[in-house]
C-alpha positions, 0 to 999 in steps of 0.5 A: 131603639135600633139593633146596632148588630143589625145595622152593622150587618146590613151595612156589611152585607149591602151591595150597593157600598164600596169598602171605603162606604162600608168603612165610613158608615161602620165608624160613624155608626157610634155616633149616630142618633137614633133617627139618624140610625132608623133612616140608614137602615131604611135606606139599606132596606129599599136598596136591598129590594131593588130587583136587580140587586138580588139578581146581581147577588145571585150572579155573584154567588153563582160565579163565587161557587164555580170558582170554588169548584174549579179551585178544589177540582184543580188540587 
């Protein structure tokens, strides 16, 4: 059986989902059957493996790090 916590983390960390979509999927997990959960995990796994998705994540992390550094330096 699918580990619910793993699937929740995958939903929260997906770069392809909007906040509204994350809320929808998180709210619906309790009503999903095991095959539905397996299918959702498969979709999220494939989305995570998209090459530009990894590059986007690195870019966002660099921007966030620079913003934190700038805010810290400005104080």
